[in-house]
N, C-alpha and C positions, 0 to 999 in steps of 0.2 A: 733603484729610487733616484728621484731628482736631488740635485745638491746645489744649494745657493753659492757655496764656496768649494773650490776643488783645486788642490795642488797635483800636477801630474808629475810622476816619477818615471823617466825613461830608463828602462833596464838594459844595461850593457853586459849583464852576466854575473854580477857580484853575488857572493853568498849572503851579503848583508842587505840586499835590495829591500826584502820584506821588512826588515827591521827599520829602514828609513820610513816606510809607510806606518808602521805601528808607532813609532816616535812622533811623527807629525800629527797622527790621530790623538795621541795622548795630550797634544796641545789644544785638542778641540777643533782641529781643522781636518776635514776629509781628504785623504790622499788615496790616489789610484795608481797602479803600476800598469805601464804600457810598453810594448817592445820598442827598442831604439829606433827600428826602421818604420815607425809609424808615419803615415803621410801627413803632410801639412794640413790637408783637408779634414782629416780625422781629429787632428789636434785642435784645429780652429773649432770644430763642432763641440769639443769638450768644454770650451770656454774656461780655461784654467786662469787661476789668480797668479800662478807662478810655476816654474819649471825646475825640477831637480834632475841633474844628470847622475846616475849612479856609478859605483866603481865597476871594476872588471879585472879579470886575470890577464887580459890581453895588453899589449904594448901598442900605442897609438901609431907607431911608425912601421909596425909589422904588416905584412901583406895579408889582406882579408880582415884587418882590425875593424871591430864594429863601429859603424858611423852612420848618423841619420842620412836619409836620402835627399834632404834638403837642408839649407843653411838655417839651423835652429837658432843660432844667435841673431841673425837678421830677422827671423821670424819674432823672436822675443822682443827685440827692440822696437819693430814696427807695431807691435800689439801692446806696447808699454808694460811687458811682463819682466818681473825679476827673474833671474836665472841663477842657480847655485850649482857648481860642479863639485862632486866629491870624488877624491882620489883619481881614478881614471877620468872621471868626468871633468876634473880640473885640468888634467894633462890634455884631454881632448880640446877643452876650451882654449888653452894656450896654443896648442899645435895649429888649430884651424884659424887662429886669429894672428899668426905670424910670430909666435914665440918658438922656443926650442925645448925639446924633450930628449933626454939622452939616458941610456942605461948607465946607472950610477955605481961606482965602486962602493959607495956608502949606502948600502941598502938599509931600510928600516922595517922591521917586523915586531909588533908588539908595543909596549909602553914608550912613550917619548914625552919630553917636557917642552911645552910650547911657550913662547914669549911674544906678547902682543907688541908690535912696533908703532901701529897707528890706531887711534880711537876709530871705531867703526860701529855702526848700529848693529852688525852681526854679533859683536862681542859685548853689547851692552849688559851691564850688570855682572860680567864675568871678572874674575881675578886676572891679574896681568900675567901670572905664570901658573899654568896648570898642566895635569897630565892628560895626554891623549893617546889614541890607539892608531898606530901606523901599520900599514900593509902595502909596501910598494918596493919595487926594484928599480924602476925608472924614476927620474926626478926632472922637475922643470929647471932648465939651467939659464933660460932667457925669457924675460917677460915680454908679452905683445905689446905693441905701441899703445899708450894710453892706460895701461895697467900699472898698479903700484903694489909693493909688498905691505902686507898688513900684520904678518906673523912669521916667525921662524922657530926652527929647533936647531939643536946642534948639528945634525946631519942633513938638514933640509933648510938651506937659506930662504927658499920660498915655500913656507908651509901654508900660506894663505894669501890671496890677492884679490884685488877689487878694480872694477872700472865703474865709477859712480855715474859717469855720463850715460853708459849703456845698461846700467843696473845689472852688471854681471859680477858674481862673487865666485871664488874657488877655494877649496879646502883640500890639502894633501891628505889630512887625516879623516878618520871616520867618527863624525859626531853622533851617529846613531847607535854606537855600541856602548855598553854599560861602562867600559873601562875609561871612556872620555868624560872626565869630570864635569865639564860645563856643556856637554853635548846637547842635553834637552833644551837648555837655555838658548844655545846657539840656533837650534832649528825653531825654536819658539819665536826668537827674534827675527828670523828670516821670514816665517809664514805670517806673523802678525805685525811686526814693525815695519818690514820691508815690503811684504806683498799686500798688507792692509787687510788680512783676514780677520774677522770678528771672533772666530772660535766658537761657532754654534753647533758644531757636530758633537752631540751628546747622545747618551742612551735614551733619554726622554724624548728628544727631537726624532730619534730613529723610530721608536715605537709609535709616536703620533703619525708620522709620514707613512710608515708601513701599514698601519691599520687602514689609512685612507686608501693607499694603493691596492691593497688586498681586496677591499670592499669594491673598488671601482673595477678591478680586474675579473672578480668572480661574479658580480652582479647577483642573480638569483640561482646560480648553479651550486653544485656541491663540491667539496673538496675532500679527498681521501688523504689522510696524513699518514705517512709511513713511520710508525712509532716503534723505534728500536728500544726506547727506555733509557737511552744515554741523555746527557745534558742537552745536546743540540737539538734532537728531535723532540724532547720534552718542552723546551723553551718555545720552539716553533709551534708545538700543538697549543700551548697556552696562549701565545700571540694570536694564532688563527681563531682560537675560540673567542677571544676578546673582539676580534674584528667581525666574525661571521656567525658566532653562536652555533645554533643547531644544524647549520649548513655543513658543519665540520663532522667527518666521519673517521675516527682513528682507528686503524688497523694495526695490530701487532702481529707479525708473522713469526711463528715458532719454527725456525729453520732446522731445529734439532742441533744447532751449533751454539746454543746459549749456555751460560753458566747454570749451575744447579738452581732450580727453582726460579730462574730469572723471569720467565714469561708470567708465572703466576703472581710474582711480586709486582711487576709492572701494571698488570690489569687491576689489582687491588689497590694499588697507590693512586691511579688515575680515577677510579670510581669513587674511592672514599675521600681523597684530599682535594681533587680538582673538579668533581662532579662532571667529568667528561667521560662519555661512553666509549669504551674500548672493545673491539671485537678481536678475540684471539683466534688466529687460524693456525691450525696444526699442519704444516707443509714439510714436516721433517722427512717423510718418505720421498718426496719430490726432489728435495735437495740432496739427499744421500745417494739417490739413484743417479742423479746427473754428475755428482762428484766421484762416483766409484772409479777407482783406478787412477784419478787425476793427481798429479804430484807438482806440476808447474804452478808457481804462485800466481803469475798473471792469468793463466787459464782459470784457476780457481776463482779468482775475483770477477772475471767476466761472466763465468757460469752462474755465479751466485747473484750478480747484478741482474742478469737476464731472467733467472728464477724468480727473483722478488718482483720484477715488473710483470711476469707471467701470472703471479698470484694476485697482485694488486689490480690488474685488469680483469682478471675473472671475478674478483670480489666486487668491482665497480658495477658489474651488472645487477648486483643486488640493490644498488642505490640509483634510481632512475635519473637523479639530478647530478651525478658525479661527472665532472668534466675535467678535474684538476687532480694531480698528484703533488702533495707537498713533502719536501725533504728537508733535512737539517744541514745541507752541504754548506761548507765553510770555504772562506778564501784560501787557506792552505791547501784544501782538497783540490781546488781548481788549479792552483799552481803547481802542485806536485804531479797532477794527473794529465794535464794538457800543456804541451810546450808551446805556449802562445805568448809568455812573458819574457820577451828578449830571447837571448840565445840559450836558454835554459834547457835542460834535458829532462825528458819525462822520466820520473823516478819509478812510479808505480801507478796502476789504475785504482781508483776508488770506486767501489761498486755503484755509488750514487753519482759518479762523473763519467768515468771511462766505460762502465759496463752497460749502458743503456742501449737498447735496440734502436736502430735509426728510425723505424716507423713505430711510434708509440701512440696508442690511441688517447692517452691523457696528456694534457698540457702540464707543464711543470711550473710549480711555484716553489722557489728557493729563497725565502726572506733573508737568509743569512749568508748569501753567496758572497757578499762584499765584506763580512766580518771575520775577525780573528776570534779564537776561542775565549780570550779574556773579555772581548767585547760582548759576546754572547752571554757570558755569565753575568755581566753587569745588567744586561737586559732582563735576565731571568730574575735578578734581585728586585728590579722595579716592578716586575709582574707579580711579585709576591711568592715566588718559589722559595721554599725553605733553604737555608744555607747548607744544611747536610746533604741535600740533594744537589745544590749548585756545585759543591766541591767534590762530587762523585769523580772518580777516575774516568777518562774516556774509554769507551769500549767500542771496538771497530764494527762497522756494519757487517762485514763477512763473518764476524764472530770468531768462534774457536777454530774455524777452518784455516786460518793463517797463523794460528799458534800450535796446530798439529802439523809439524813440518813433514812433507812427504805425503803418503796416502792417508786418506781419512776413513777411519772405520769406527764403529760404535764403541769397540773395546778401547781404542786409543783416545777417543773423546772422553770416555768415563774416567780413564786414568788421569787425563789432564784435569778434569773437573775437580777431582779429589785433591790433587796437588794444588791447584790454584785456590781452592777453598781454605786449605791449611796456610798457605802463603799470606792471603789477605787476612785471615783471622789473627795470625801472629803480628802483622803489621798493625792492626787495630788494638790489639792487646798491649803492644808496646807504645801506643800513643803516637804512632809515626805516620798515620794515614794521610793527614792533611799537610805533612811536610813533603810528600811525594806527589808529583803530578800525575804519574801513571805507574802502576805495578801490575805485573801479571806473570804467569809461568807459561813456558814453552816446552812442548814435548818434541824431542829431537828425534830424527830418523837414524838414531845411533844406538847401539847397545854396547854395555861394557861388562866386564868380568867383576863380580863382587863375591863377598862371603857373607852368608847369613846362617847362624846356627850351625856352624861348622861345615856348611855346605856351599859348593860353588854355585853362583848364580850368573846368569847372563841375560840381564834386563836393560830396561830403557834408562836413558839419560835425560834429566829434567834441567832446564836452565830457567833461572829467575831473573826478571828484568824489572828494574826500578829507576826512574829518571826524574830529574827536576827540569821544569820548564815553565814558560808562561803560555805559549800558543802552539807548541808542537813543531815549530819551524826550525828551532835549535833546541838542544837538550844535553844535559850532563847526567852522568850516571849518579845515582844517589849512594852516598857513602854509608851503607847499612852498618850499624854496630855489629861487631863480631859475635857477641853473645846471642843477638837476635838471629843472625845468620846460622849460628850453630843449632839453635832450637828449631828453625825452620827446617833445615836439612834433616835433623834427627827425626822430627815428626813425619815428614814426607817419606823418607826411607822406611820407617817403622810402620806407618799406617797405609800407605798406597802400595798395594801389591802390584808389581810390574816396573817399579822404579828402584834402582840401586845405586844411583849417583846423582848428586845435585851440584850444579855450577851457578855462579853469579856473574851476570853480564856487566863488564865495566867499560863499555863502549859509549862514546858520546855521539851525538848527531850535529853536524857531520863528524866523521865520515859514515858512520852507521846510520840507519833509520831506527825509529823507536821499535816499531813492529819488526819481527824477523822476516815476514813475508809481505 
């Protein structure tokens, strides 16, 4: 979609780059991430109101350190664009403008207390001494000519700097993380007070813009919406229906990899609550046949992605006007699946991003490709989708295929379904469902020895996963109360034939991903 105001974030590989974008958007300003080696021509075409340089795990003086292919500082000055360097971004700013950066004996990782030395618009409204989050081994030891110190910490004499003439600022700490007390205020000051953005990036504005763009793109053609029944595809379907009405054809593919009664529930919900027609296609035999004997998670995802497209293209022949396929793809899906955002590494393919065939007969419509999960939920609320549905836990497009680790069989799927039902039932009974961002059971390709009724058993291990998050980019494991865990474990082992051991996953993201595959 078009944007009247845009802040460009150049990604040098920080794990926090996506958080910068989210925090800026929370200020009502659209932010977009691009690789550090973007061309000056591309950057010009984006017409930014300001530029932010992200952090990085690299050292600016190391061989092969990430650096733009042109002088981004001269570019910013010649275009009258304010520039903010964060952590590595600040060090790069100093290094390329004549300052000195050295490996410090006083490294800072975690909380630090910063003191403001000079009044600056970047710190407007902030208290003079506040907690920040540091993550750096190198330190700026000499300012470039024309720059001045505006804040320091005990271990970092130059914790923030500025050059008012060139409209350049630098922060050694991370304002985007929750642990930096005045972080949101600092970023708001940069994008609004310094860059002059009005802050008109809102869910209402997004809906209005998308409705217009969808109508213009679709014309009189038809759109098939891939309706999984999750929050993303549901909000996408309601948005599309608002834009094009009866030109929308919702198709839910029962891949045989769904939770118990999931497909029936989805069809009934849409027909009764949203007055949107849904065709349910039973393609379980197709998916199970193609997945037979497959154990590699990447191969699973790609097989599933291609199978979905195969079904959708076949179904499209029933609708003579169908020219487009709509999906609920999110910004994190794109970031994790395709290594185009700076020097990041592809983590895993998403079936609706990395698993599509090169020559697809339907053109894609992805209205949420630029949004994070929390932004999609806000859009859904404005579209009148009930809160109980908006707060549903995410369910992956590949379904239970990536929660049955190893080979997928009907028997193993049924075992997992029963365990997952019990797990979610106990979470709801304990009143914990809305406290958890995502919860699910995983069937491991591991068997363990147990004892049941004085007899030895050798059966499957089930892992339970529960995390807290806002958008899935980072997550912490949910601290499930012990009595609830005990009841879950007892019920699963007693009621699900084929499981004799239950474990609880206490891994955060990073380093682990939320899904196991």
